[in-house]
N, C-alpha and C positions, 0 to 999 in steps of 0.2 A: 138525721137526714142529711144527705150530701147533695147540695145544689151549687155547683160551681160551673159557670159557663166558660170552661177553659178550652173548648173546642170550637172551631169556626162554625159548626152547624148547631151549636147549643146557644140559645139566647133566652132572655126573659121578655115575654110579650105581655103587656098589661099586667105585669107583676107575676105572671105564671111561667114556669119553665116550659120551653118549647124546643123542638128539634125539627130540622129540615129533612124531609123524606124525598128521595128522587121520584120524579113523575107523580108526585102527590102534593107536596107543599108543606107548610108549617103545621105541626101537631103539638098539642099539649103532651108533656112527657113527665116521667118521674124515674128515679134510679131503679134499677132492676131489683134491688133488695126490698123495695116496697111493694112489689107485685105479690098477690096471693092467689091461691087456687080459685078459679072462677073469673079472674080478670082477663082482659083482652089486651094483646100487644099488636101494634100496627107496624108494618114493614114498608120498605121502599116499594113503590108501585101501588100502595094502598091496601094490600091484603092484610087481613087480621088473623091472629091465632089466639086460641083460648088456652089458658094455663090449666092443665088438668091434674098436674102434680108437681111438687117440688121434690126432685129426686135426691139431691145432695146440696148442702149449703156449707161453705167454709167462710172464713173471714174475708176472703177476696173474691170468691166466685160462687155462682149459683147454677145448678143444672136444673132446667125446667123440662117437663114433659109437656109438649104442645100438640094441638090439633088445629087444622085449618078450619076457618068458619065456613068457607065454600071450598069443597075438595073435589074438583071435577075428575081428578086422576086417582082418587081413593088411595092415597099414599099412607094413610093411617097416622097415628101419633108418632112423634119423633122427639129426640132430646136435643136441647140447645144449651150450651154453656155460655154464660155471660159474666163479665166482671160485675161485682155487686154495685159499684158506683156508676156504671154506665147508664146514661139516660136512654130510656126506651119509650117510644111513642105509645100513648094510651089509645087502644083500639075500641071497637064496638062489635056487637054481635051481627051487624050488617055491613056489607061491603060499601 
């Protein structure tokens, strides 16, 4: 596990890793490499996405297939590439 608060938006709050999201606030977080299928990621603004597949994994990056929890525009699943050590906010199934 890689938990280094080397970014101005990464901190430890009450001993737990947390990241600042724009228009939302502080959220608990974990490195992208720790997310599994079925987990939820939270983004700026507070929207959440569900991990429906891990498409590709290398030593430095991971490609996730994600779908929105609430999808008013019906854009369907999409892929997002993240650095493995990047902190990502932990989301929920509700907005």
